[in-house]
C-alpha positions as CSV (number, residue, x, y, z in Angstrom):
1,M,-122.3,-85.3,140.3
2,S,-121.5,-87.7,137.5
3,Q,-120.5,-86.4,133.8
4,R,-123.8,-87.4,132.5
5,E,-126.0,-85.2,135.6
6,E,-123.6,-82.4,134.6
7,A,-124.4,-82.8,131.0
8,L,-128.0,-82.9,131.9
9,R,-128.0,-79.8,133.7
10,R,-126.1,-78.0,130.9
11,T,-128.2,-78.8,128.4
12,E,-131.6,-77.9,130.8
13,K,-129.9,-74.5,131.0
14,E,-129.3,-74.0,127.4
15,I,-133.0,-74.9,126.7
16,V,-134.4,-72.1,129.5
17,A,-132.0,-69.9,127.9
18,E,-133.2,-70.3,124.5
19,K,-136.6,-70.0,125.6
20,A,-135.9,-67.0,127.0
21,A,-134.1,-65.6,124.0
22,T,-137.1,-66.7,121.6
23,L,-139.9,-65.0,124.2
24,G,-137.5,-61.8,123.8
25,R,-137.4,-61.7,119.9
26,A,-141.0,-62.3,120.0
27,G,-141.5,-59.3,122.0
28,E,-139.4,-56.8,120.1
29,R,-141.0,-58.2,117.0
30,L,-144.8,-57.5,118.2
31,E,-143.4,-53.9,119.6
32,A,-141.8,-53.0,116.1
33,A,-145.2,-54.4,114.7
34,L,-147.0,-52.4,117.1
35,R,-145.1,-49.1,116.2
36,L,-145.7,-49.4,112.3
37,V,-149.4,-49.8,113.4
38,A,-149.2,-46.7,115.3
39,E,-147.1,-44.6,112.5
40,L,-149.6,-45.8,110.1
41,R,-152.5,-45.1,111.9
42,R,-151.3,-41.1,112.2
43,A,-150.7,-41.3,108.5
44,L,-154.6,-42.3,108.2
45,E,-155.8,-39.9,110.3
46,Q,-153.8,-37.4,108.6
47,A,-154.7,-38.8,104.8
48,P,-156.9,-36.8,102.4
49,E,-160.0,-38.3,101.2
50,G,-160.2,-40.7,98.4
51,A,-157.7,-42.9,96.9
52,P,-155.1,-41.6,99.6
53,R,-157.2,-42.3,102.4
54,A,-158.1,-46.1,100.8
55,L,-154.7,-46.7,100.7
56,A,-153.4,-45.4,103.9
57,L,-156.8,-47.6,105.3
58,A,-155.6,-50.7,103.4
59,S,-151.8,-50.4,104.6
60,Y,-152.9,-49.9,108.2
61,R,-155.0,-53.2,108.4
62,R,-152.4,-55.0,106.9
63,A,-149.8,-53.7,109.3
64,R,-152.8,-54.4,112.0
65,T,-153.1,-58.1,110.7
66,R,-149.2,-58.4,111.4
67,A,-149.1,-57.2,114.5
68,L,-151.9,-59.2,116.0
69,E,-149.8,-62.3,114.2
70,A,-147.0,-61.1,116.5
71,R,-148.9,-61.1,119.2
72,H,-150.4,-64.3,118.9
73,T,-146.8,-65.4,118.2
74,L,-146.2,-64.1,121.8
75,I,-149.2,-65.5,123.7
76,I,-147.6,-69.2,122.3
77,Q,-144.0,-68.3,123.3
78,R,-145.5,-67.1,127.1
79,E,-147.7,-70.4,127.1
80,A,-144.5,-72.4,125.9
81,I,-142.5,-72.0,128.6
82,G,-145.5,-72.2,131.1
83,L,-147.2,-68.2,131.6
84,R,-150.7,-68.8,131.0
85,N,-152.0,-65.6,132.3
86,H,-151.9,-63.1,129.6
87,R,-153.0,-59.9,131.2
88,L,-149.8,-58.2,131.4
89,V,-149.3,-59.0,127.2
90,D,-152.9,-57.1,127.4
91,Q,-151.8,-54.3,129.0
92,Q,-148.5,-53.6,127.6
93,F,-149.2,-54.6,123.9
94,P,-152.9,-53.8,123.5
95,E,-154.7,-54.8,120.1
96,P,-154.7,-52.4,117.9
97,P,-158.3,-51.2,116.7
98,A,-160.3,-52.3,113.6
99,L,-160.6,-48.9,111.8
100,D,-163.2,-48.4,108.8
């Protein structure tokens, strides 16, 4: 194997490793976002009516929006590495419900 071929092989290996690392980070961000949504949903369920509930609902909605964005980013990262079936994402990271 020539030096040029070896350099190309190493570069391709680094690219694959970086894609995998990026995908992993996207998954970790989504997991954290979903944990926060779950915490805020529990807080919302316990919030008294009136202003406290309105504040809790607003916090939940903001966190849900961030979680949906993180989920979208994960799907984009998956597609970037050639994964087109997102059924596992749907199963492992379901969208948090919109609440009123």
